[in-house]
C-alpha positions as CSV (number, residue, x, y, z in Angstrom):
1,X,-12.3,-187.4,-44.6
2,X,-9.5,-184.9,-44.0
3,X,-6.7,-185.6,-41.6
4,X,-7.8,-182.8,-39.2
5,X,-11.3,-184.4,-39.0
6,X,-9.8,-187.8,-38.3
7,X,-7.6,-186.2,-35.6
8,X,-10.6,-184.4,-34.1
9,X,-12.6,-187.6,-33.9
10,X,-9.7,-189.4,-32.3
11,X,-9.4,-186.7,-29.6
12,X,-13.1,-186.8,-29.0
13,X,-13.1,-190.5,-28.6
14,X,-10.0,-190.3,-26.3
15,X,-11.7,-187.7,-24.1
16,X,-15.0,-189.6,-23.9
17,X,-13.2,-192.8,-22.9
18,X,-11.2,-190.9,-20.3
19,X,-14.3,-189.3,-19.0
20,X,-16.1,-192.7,-18.7
21,X,-12.9,-194.2,-17.2
22,X,-12.8,-191.5,-14.6
23,X,-16.5,-192.1,-13.8
24,X,-16.1,-195.9,-13.5
25,X,-13.1,-195.6,-11.3
26,X,-15.1,-193.4,-8.9
27,X,-12.9,-190.3,-9.3
28,X,-15.3,-188.1,-11.2
29,X,-15.2,-185.3,-8.6
30,X,-11.4,-185.3,-8.0
31,X,-10.6,-185.6,-11.7
32,X,-12.9,-182.7,-12.8
33,X,-9.9,-180.3,-13.2
34,X,-7.9,-182.9,-15.1
35,X,-10.7,-183.4,-17.6
36,X,-10.9,-179.6,-18.2
37,X,-7.2,-179.4,-18.8
38,X,-7.4,-182.4,-21.1
39,X,-10.0,-180.5,-23.1
40,X,-7.8,-177.5,-23.4
41,X,-4.8,-179.6,-24.4
42,X,-6.9,-181.3,-27.2
43,X,-8.1,-177.9,-28.4
44,X,-4.5,-176.7,-28.6
45,X,-3.4,-179.8,-30.4
46,X,-6.2,-179.6,-33.0
47,X,-5.4,-176.0,-33.7
48,X,-1.7,-176.7,-34.0
49,X,-2.2,-179.7,-36.3
50,X,-4.6,-177.6,-38.4
51,X,-1.8,-175.2,-39.1
52,X,0.7,-178.0,-39.5
53,X,-1.4,-179.7,-42.2
54,X,-2.2,-176.4,-43.8
55,X,1.4,-175.3,-44.3
56,X,2.4,-178.7,-45.6
57,X,0.2,-178.0,-48.6
58,X,0.8,-174.2,-49.1
59,X,3.5,-171.7,-48.6
60,X,3.6,-169.1,-45.8
61,X,3.1,-166.3,-48.3
62,X,-0.1,-167.8,-49.6
63,X,-1.9,-167.1,-46.3
64,X,-1.9,-164.2,-43.9
65,X,-2.0,-163.9,-40.2
66,X,-5.7,-163.0,-40.0
67,X,-6.8,-166.1,-41.8
68,X,-5.0,-168.6,-39.5
69,X,-6.8,-167.9,-36.2
70,X,-10.1,-168.2,-38.1
71,X,-9.1,-171.5,-39.5
72,X,-7.9,-172.8,-36.2
73,X,-11.2,-171.7,-34.5
74,X,-13.1,-173.5,-37.3
75,X,-11.0,-176.6,-36.8
76,X,-11.7,-176.6,-33.0
77,X,-15.4,-175.8,-33.4
78,X,-16.4,-179.4,-34.2
79,X,-14.5,-180.7,-31.1
80,X,-16.1,-178.1,-28.9
81,X,-19.7,-178.8,-30.0
82,X,-19.4,-182.5,-29.6
83,X,-17.7,-182.2,-26.2
84,X,-20.4,-179.8,-24.9
85,X,-23.2,-182.1,-26.1
86,X,-21.5,-185.1,-24.6
87,X,-21.0,-183.2,-21.3
88,X,-24.7,-182.3,-21.1
89,X,-25.7,-185.9,-21.8
90,X,-23.1,-187.2,-19.4
91,X,-24.2,-185.0,-16.4
92,X,-28.0,-185.4,-17.1
93,X,-28.2,-189.1,-18.1
94,X,-25.1,-191.0,-17.1
95,X,-23.9,-189.4,-13.9
96,X,-26.6,-187.2,-12.4
97,X,-25.2,-187.9,-8.9
98,X,-22.4,-185.5,-9.7
99,X,-24.8,-182.5,-9.6
100,X,-26.3,-183.8,-6.4
101,X,-22.9,-184.0,-4.9
102,X,-22.0,-180.4,-5.9
103,X,-25.3,-179.1,-4.5
104,X,-24.7,-180.9,-1.2
105,X,-21.1,-179.7,-1.1
106,X,-22.3,-176.1,-1.5
107,X,-24.9,-176.5,1.2
108,X,-22.4,-178.1,3.6
109,X,-19.9,-175.3,3.0
110,X,-22.6,-172.7,3.7
111,X,-23.6,-174.7,6.9
112,X,-20.0,-174.6,8.0
113,X,-20.0,-170.8,7.6
114,X,-23.2,-170.3,9.6
115,X,-22.1,-172.7,12.4
116,X,-19.9,-170.0,13.8
117,X,-22.3,-167.1,14.6
118,X,-19.5,-164.5,14.8
119,X,-18.1,-165.5,11.4
120,X,-21.5,-165.4,9.9
121,X,-22.2,-161.9,11.2
122,X,-18.8,-160.8,9.9
123,X,-19.6,-162.4,6.5
124,X,-23.0,-160.6,6.3
125,X,-21.2,-157.3,7.2
126,X,-18.5,-157.7,4.6
127,X,-20.6,-159.1,1.7
128,X,-23.1,-156.6,0.3
129,X,-25.1,-159.3,-1.5
130,X,-26.2,-160.9,1.8
131,X,-28.9,-158.8,3.4
132,X,-28.2,-158.1,7.1
133,X,-31.5,-159.6,8.1
134,X,-30.7,-163.0,6.5
135,X,-30.9,-165.9,8.9
136,X,-28.6,-168.9,8.9
137,X,-31.2,-171.2,7.4
138,X,-32.0,-168.7,4.6
139,X,-28.3,-168.4,3.8
140,X,-27.9,-172.2,3.6
141,X,-31.0,-172.6,1.5
142,X,-29.9,-169.7,-0.8
143,X,-26.5,-171.5,-1.3
144,X,-28.3,-174.7,-2.2
145,X,-30.6,-172.9,-4.7
146,X,-27.6,-171.2,-6.4
147,X,-25.9,-174.6,-6.7
148,X,-29.0,-176.1,-8.1
149,X,-29.3,-173.3,-10.6
150,X,-25.8,-173.9,-11.9
151,X,-26.5,-177.6,-12.2
152,X,-29.2,-177.1,-14.8
153,X,-28.3,-178.5,-18.1
154,X,-28.9,-175.4,-20.2
155,X,-26.7,-173.3,-17.8
156,X,-24.0,-176.0,-18.0
157,X,-24.2,-176.2,-21.8
158,X,-24.1,-172.4,-22.2
159,X,-21.3,-171.9,-19.7
160,X,-19.2,-174.8,-21.2
161,X,-19.7,-173.5,-24.7
162,X,-18.9,-170.0,-23.8
163,X,-15.7,-170.9,-21.8
164,X,-14.5,-173.4,-24.5
165,X,-15.1,-170.9,-27.3
166,X,-13.3,-168.1,-25.5
167,X,-10.4,-170.4,-24.6
168,X,-10.3,-171.6,-28.2
169,X,-10.2,-168.0,-29.5
170,X,-7.3,-167.1,-27.1
171,X,-5.5,-170.3,-28.0
172,X,-6.0,-169.7,-31.8
173,X,-4.1,-166.4,-31.6
174,X,-1.5,-168.0,-29.3
175,X,-1.0,-171.0,-31.5
176,X,-0.9,-168.9,-34.7
177,X,1.7,-166.6,-33.3
178,X,3.8,-169.4,-32.0
179,X,3.5,-171.5,-35.1
180,X,4.4,-168.6,-37.5
181,X,7.3,-167.5,-35.3
182,X,8.8,-170.9,-34.6
183,X,7.7,-173.4,-37.2
184,X,7.7,-171.2,-40.3
185,X,11.0,-169.5,-40.0
């Protein structure tokens, strides 16, 4: 097993343990952003160490700038796939109450918006996606339905995969530029 695969497996295990630790501590909702940032940090580290291990074995002139982002994306792909699969399993099997919380949170926010009739009329006037004849109950139910739609596992998997791949693509170019300018002088 190569060193980058060992490092990827280590980061996967650390992330899974952190996710389970957050869940067992009862901070799953408040630590959601932290877990996303931890994912991005691990993707950056995997890409950085891929280049670090690569250039320990070869010279800078043996590779070009266009091959390095592709290699870093390939190194991060295994991490991304495992994390997306675990996230889907986590939110559907281990902690389905998280989705229920998000749906209720969206409905409560919509209810707060319709509690003030003047604000609700202003909201309908400013927002072209809300038909003018929409009632307060319809608006709250629509907010609940939208939140339930985003809580579906295939929407979550597709969205997570898309976001992580796009961030990985951006990071791969950033890491390659930084690595070649700073580390390979």
